[in-house]
Steps between C-alpha positions, in 0.01 A plus 500: 500500500275758338187337645642470852555875548126583544469209743789634706344849505163360603663288771685800642180705489310223676764481775487878549121501515494207743753676725300822494179310570659321795626831641154655473330200664757500782448872563121461501523216754738701719275807488194290577673347801596844636153644438336202670725540805430875502124448487509228767716701739309826455170320561625319808675798657195724456291253698742397774845558644761299317839360583827683456573276201170591330557874546859461381387307191237763415750781560747325270238472226420871533873579485541290184211692348669826607209588730734621774250697709273194530803281574603728787155484658484121476855445623441730797197287588730197499710665769208602723387270774768241433723343760848566364629193682280268297542639150794581278415860423824596326361427149197718581723790609715452189193503272368807680838667453488421129151648468613821673818507289291471185304805610828684565436512876861410567521577872205275580646233271828517692315454827316192367816343352684556829215333688516200265877476559455538877263203498724298268858635490605282206208599279689565177207640302428762764871590522518543121180706504633718782822557305296598196291754689817650649634535147182676393542742789863552391627356830791321336691407817192343664414317179851355475494397865163327448617310192814393687279374782306293246828357369593385852192277498516400135843560343380400151204739495523647151293811571695597810834425330421706192354795690779502762769504228323785322465700822865444597607640162270798547639569849861476376444737205315756713766500774 
């Protein structure tokens, strides 16, 4: 028993190191994939006009990197010169709304979220985002109404459920 204790400790240490190594390798591969896509898209879009999907993908990468000003420029390019009949532009408007929201340009974010919802009325992510921006602007009634709208489309939506319950309590206590 005395001799097995160091073996157990070494085994546990080996498992921890292997897990940490795997996590590092996975993160490096993920980062490399994103950086490759970023480089490819930037190079292509500097040379020629891209598709809505390419601009959206590049804008999403910029957003993930918290480069919101660059994301706004790229996402606006996705909306220019596009036939709205042919493309689903609601995710582009939602992403643009998120970029404006992240820069605390709430009124413009609201406009973009509303456009996304107009194009796709059941777009739950845009409804949740619109509710969130209303909360930030302290427009509690509009936020509650927006979350309730999201719940009409997706009754089990955890975000909308949680936020709507919280807002209802806030409205009751302030009344």
